[in-house]
N, C-alpha and C positions, 0 to 999 in steps of 0.2 A: 501362413504365419503370425499369429497373435502378438501383437506390441507386448513388451512389457512395462509393467507400470512407469519404471524410469523413462523409458522413449517416450510414453504416452506424455508424462508429464512433461519432458523438455519439449515436445512438440507443442501441446499446450501453450506453454510459455513462449512459446515462437507466434505460435497465433494469436496469442493475447497482445503480442507487440505491435500486430496489425492494425492499421489504423479503421477503426468503425466510420470514420468521418475524414474529412479535408482536413490536412492540420490547423489549428487555430490562426497561424500565422495568415494564411489566405483567407482566414475569417469565414470557412465554409463548412459546416458538418451535415453529412448525407440527409436528406428531408427522411421522415418517420418512413415514407409511404414506398421510402427506395432503399431503405436500411435492410432491407432481407429478415425483419425482425417482427416489425409491424404488418399486418395483412391490408394492403392499399384500397381494400374493397370497405372496410370497417367503418362506420360513421364516426367512431372514434377518432379518428384520422385528422377529422378536421374539429375536434375538440382538446385534443393535446397540444400541449407547447411545443417548437418544432426546438430540437435540440442546441438549433446555429442562434436562434432566438435568446434562447437562456445561455447557453454556454458560453458564449462571445462577451458577456459581462463581465466574466470573471476571469483571474489573472492568468494568463496564457503558461501552458508549459510547453515543452517538448516531445514528451511522449505519453502512453494512455489515451487518455479521452481529453489530452493535453489541455487539464487545470490544475493547476496548484492549488488543492483544495485548502490545506493548511494556511497558504498565503491569504486564500479568502476568506477564511474563519477568522484569524488572526486580525485583520484588517475592517472585521464586520460585516463584510458583504455577504456571507450567509450566516444564518444562528441555526444548525440543525439539533434535532432534539437528540439527550446524551443514550434516552431509552423508550419506548414505547408507554411508560410507564411516566405520567407524567409527575408523581411524588420521586423520582429520583433526583437526589443530590449529586454536582458536580464534585468530583475529588481528583483535583489537580495534584501530579504529581512533577516532582522537578526533574527527580533524578536521572541518569543515565546509566545504563548497563552494557558492560564492553564485554564483548565476547573474541574470543580470541585462541586461534589455537596454532598460533608464529608457524602458518603454514604459506604459501604462494600469494593468498589471497589477504588483503588488506583485513583487520579486526572488523567487526559489526559493533556500530553505538548505536544501540536502540534508546531511542531518548522517549522517556516515560510523558513526558510535556505533549508534544504532539500526536499521541496516540490519545490521552485522556482531556486533551480540549475538548472533545466531541465522544467520546465512547467511555461509559461507565466501565468500571474495572468489572463487571459481571461479564461482560461481552468477552473477555480473555480468562478469567480466573472463575474455577479453578481449571476451565477447559478452555482451550488447549494445552493452557500453562498453569502449571502449580505455583503458587507464589510463595516460594520458598529457593531462595539462592544454590545453585547448583544440581536442582530436581529436574530440568527440563535439558533433554540430550535434544537440539536443535541438529536438523539433518535437512540438506538443501535435495538430497531427494525427497523426503518428506512437503518442504515447502513448495517444490517444483509438482508433486503429486496432489498440490491444494490443500496440506494438512499446515497445521501449524502456521507461521506469517503469509504462507499459500492462501490460507482462508480470505483473506483479503487483497495482499500484492498480488496482482495481474487477473483480478474479478474488477473491485471498484477503487483499487490504491493502486499507483502506480505501477506498472509492469515487473516483471523479474527479470526482465532484461537491459533494468536501470543496476546493475551491480553496485556499482560505486555510490549509489545513493542509501546501501546500507553497509557496503566494505569499504566505509570512510575513514580510518582511522590505522594511521601505518604501524605496522607489528614493529618494527626496529624503535619508533617512540615509545612505544608501551615495554618493550625489552630494556631501553636506556633508564627508563622511569622506575623499573621493578628493582633494578640494578641498582639507583638511587634509593630507594627506599630500604635495599637492605643494606647499604653502608650505613645508616641511620642509626 
C-alpha cells in the first residue's frame, strides 16, 4: 500500500533528524568515502575536503548537521554569497512575523533577520511565499512534504524535529498582549 504524502513527509522529517555523521560533540563526522553518498572509488575523494575538517571549525549544534549556521555567520566565521549573481545587494530585514492559531503548539516567530543575513529576498518571494500579510496559508503538512519552510528546514537548515526552534512564542503571552492592546 503506497504511503500518503503526509506519512511520507513525516518519515522524511524523521530521517532528516538522523545524523549523517557522529555528533559534533565527539568531533567526528563520517568521512566522505563512508558516508553512503560519495563513491569511495572516485578519485575526487582525495581532493574534496572532509566534513570533519571543515565543520568542526564552526559553532556546534545538537541537531541536523551539528552546525549553528546563523551563529557562524554572525561571528564572521563564514561569509556565504546571498545569490549566484555577484551584483545582488543584501536587503537585511529586522522584522519578526508571528504566526499563531492559539492551538496546543506555541506560536511561530519567524525572524526575517536570520534568514536575510545570507539569503536574498528572491529566494523566498514571490515563491514559495507571497509578500503580503495574510496571503500565505502555512501548513505543517506542506512543510513536512518539503514545501514552504520545508524547502530548507530538514534539508540544509536545522531539521523539522526541532519544533521549539520555530514554535517558540507563548500563545498565552500573545493573547494577554492582544487583550492589553484591545483595552487601549
